[in-house]
N, C-alpha and C positions, 0 to 999 in steps of 0.2 A: 485162700485162705483170707480170715477174713481176721482184720484189723481194729482193735477199737483203742484209744486214745485218748486218757485227760490230765489234765495238771491241778491244782491245789496249792495254795500257799498257805502255810501253819508259821504261826506262831511261836517258834521254838526253834532252835538254833540246828543246827544240821547235826550235830553228834547225839543231842536225846533223838530226833527222828532214825537214825540210825540205830541207836540200842532199841528203840521199840521193836524197828523192821524186822532184826537180828534175831528177836526170839519168836521162834516161827509158831508157836505156838498159839500168839498170839492170831494168828490166820485165824481160828475159830472164831473170834470177835471179828473182824474187818471184813472177812472174803466171805461175800453174798453165797457165793456157789458151795460154800464148806460148812458144812452142820456138824461134823466133830473132824479133832486132829485125833486121829488113830496112834501116829508115834512121830518122835522128833529124834533126829540124831547126829550130830555134829562133826562128823567123821576128821577135819581138820579146822584152822583155824577161817579158813579163806571158803568153804562150803557146809551144808545143809542140805539134809537129807528129812522130805516131808510122807507120811502114808496118810491120805487125806478121803473123808466120805463126805459127798452131801448129797443135792439136787441140782442139774445143771437143766435150764429149761423146764423147768417138774419135772426131770426124768432124774430115774435116781444113779450115785455111780460112785467108782470109788477107784483111787488110781495113787500112785509112786509119784513125788516131785523130785527132782534134783536143784539145789539151787547152790548156784557162784555169787559172794558176796562181792560186789564191786568195791572200785576205790574210790567211790563218789558217796558210799555208805548205802547203794542200794544193793540193789540184787538180782538177777536174770535166775528166770526159771524155767525149766524143762522134763514136760512129761514124761517119763522113763516107762511109767506102765498104765495103762489106763484104758476110758473106750474112743478115745478119739485117735485119729492118725497120725494125730501130731497137736501138741499145745503148749504153746513161752510166752511168758511174759517177764513182766522186771517194772521194778522200780529205778528213778533216777532221782540223784539229790542235789541242787542244787542252793546254794547259802544265798541269800540275797538281805538287804537292810529290815532289820526285822522279823525275820527269820530264816524259812526254808520253804523252795518249791518241790514239788513231789509231784514226780512225771510218771501216770500208772500206765505200761502197757499192755495189752494182752492178743496175740495170738492162736488160732484156730484152725488145721484143719480138717475138715469132717471128710468121712467115706464116703462115696460117688451117693450113694442112696440117700445121706443128708445132707444134700444140697440145700433141696428149700428148706431144710431148718436153719441154716447158716445165714439165709436171707432175713430169715422169719425173726432170726435172736440177734443182729446189730442195735436195735433199741433197746432191746432186753438188757445186751452185755453193756451198753452204756451208761443206764439208769446204774447198774449195778455198779461200775466201776466209781461213778461219783456216789453212791452209796458208799462204797467202800473208802474212798480215800477222806470222805467223812469220819470217819469211826476211825482211821486212821488219824484224823487232826486230831480229834479231841484224846486220843490215847499220848501217841506224842507230846501235845502242851500241857495232858496229866501227868507224864512221866515227867517232863522239866520241871514243874511244878515241886512234886516230889522230891526230884534232884538238889535244888536251889534250898528246901527247906532245910532235909539232913545237909548241905554245906554251912548254913545257919546254923540248926543245932551245935554238930561239931565245933563250930566256932566260938559259942561260948565254955 
């Protein structure tokens, strides 16, 4: 199993980060391996489902993921349909002074014939997660500013 984990500090409260991540359509913006969010649904308040397509290490793919929203504001995802034997990941949110620390992890189990690709993909995946977290940082901080402006306008 190939596992990659990265963290980032976001200058926004946990609630703003949670709201950004819960909008699964945002995956098209931040998820480096996703070119298009084909469909999103929310079967209940604690879960979501996304059908995605894109490129993984340069290879086209299409898959479906079930997301379970966690109490810390993040989510755990699992590929229910796709090209890999198993793919899981998630986001963990931890409030800190000045914002929120987001930890993102991804886990991949490759079919036997693709094992050499797994070794070569580690560095590419690490860079991908760093880019994703940068986009999430910008998106969550932007959302937080928008929410603050709405509060100010409502108070006037």
